[in-house]
N, C-alpha and C positions, 0 to 999 in steps of 0.2 A: 504494500500500500504506500502511495506517495502522499505527501502533504506539501501544499504550496505556501511559500512564505514571501514576504516583501522585504527586499534587501534594504537595510539602513546604511548610512554612510560608514565606510570602514574607519577604524581607529588604528593609528600606528602608535604602538607603545614599546619604546626602546627598540628591540630587534624583532618585534612581532607585528603582524597585521591581523586584527580581529574584526570580524563583521558579524552582526546579529540581524535577526528579523526585527523589523520596526513595529510589528504587532505583538508578537508573543515573547520576543527576546531570545529565541533559540539561537545558539551559536552556529552560524553557517560556515565561517572560516576562522581558523586559528593557525596561521602559517608563519614561517620565518620571513622577515622582510627581505626581498630580493636585493642582491648586491649589484653594483655597477658591472662587475665582472661576469654576471650571468649571461650566458649565450642567448637564451630566449626568455623574454619576460613572461611571467605567469599569466594565464588567462583569467585569473581572479585577482583582486576582489570583484564582486559583482557590481553592476551599475546600480546605484541607489534608486529605489522606487520600482525596480523591475520585479516581476514574479519569478521566483526560483522554486522549481519543483525538486523536492528532496525525497529520495527513497533510501533504502538500506545501502545500496551499492553506489549511488551516484547523485550528483546535483546537476541540474541543467536550467539555463535561463529560458523562460517561456517566451514565445513570440508575442507581439502586441495583439491584444484582443479587445473587443468592446464589452466583454463580460467579466465578471469576477469568478474565478474558478470555484467549483463546488467543494473542492478539498482544501480551501484556504484555511490556514491555521486558526484564524479567528473563529470560523464555524466549528472546527474540530474542538477547540478549547471551550467554546460556548455550549456545545452539545454535552461535553463531559462535565460541565459545571452547572447545568440547569437546575439540578436538585440542591445545590448549595445555597445556604443563606449568607447574608453579610457576615454573620458571626463566625462562619466557617473559613472565611478568607483571611 
């Protein structure tokens, strides 16, 4: 099963690049900061605001669409917490 997230802006912290979902906070990327000597720049971090589909084995940026994916993390989190009350959070 895949879940779609919305990429937040990446954060560079010392020698790491960290990027999370702007809705649920899931960590999408935690990688070493590339050095100038790297032959090929990495294809990540993701472009902020883009939909990123995440499954167990891979992550892929979704093409532009006019609809919100049904597996958006917001919906997955909302469905799992519908029975919670404010005191549970």
